[in-house]
C-alpha positions, 0 to 999 in steps of 0.5 A: 500500500502506498502512502502520499507524503510531502517533504522539502528538497532543494530546487536544484537537487529536485531538477537533477533528480527529475533529469535522472529519472527521465534518463532512466525512463522512470517517473520522479516518484518511482525513481525516488522510491528506487533510490530509497530502496537501494539504501534503506531497503537493504536493511535486513529484517528481524528474521534475517538478523536472527539467522545472521546472529545464529551463524555468527554464534558458532552454533553447529548448523546442518550443512546442505550438501545437495540443494535440490534434494533439500528443496524437495524435502522441504516441499514434502514437509509442507504437504 
């Protein structure tokens, strides 16, 4: 769901952003959203942070030798 918002930005910077958006065939809104996702959107969510901490803790984890076989086993569990 999208939310409309307003913020102040330097006029010269806005013109540069508009030019860049146009050169990449994006609307201004889409280009700004793209830039924000490149920065803020790369922040890991809680589940990913937990997984990183688990790996870094040195806890003994199961090694997956055959990814294809492992994926099939997961599909069987979800049926």
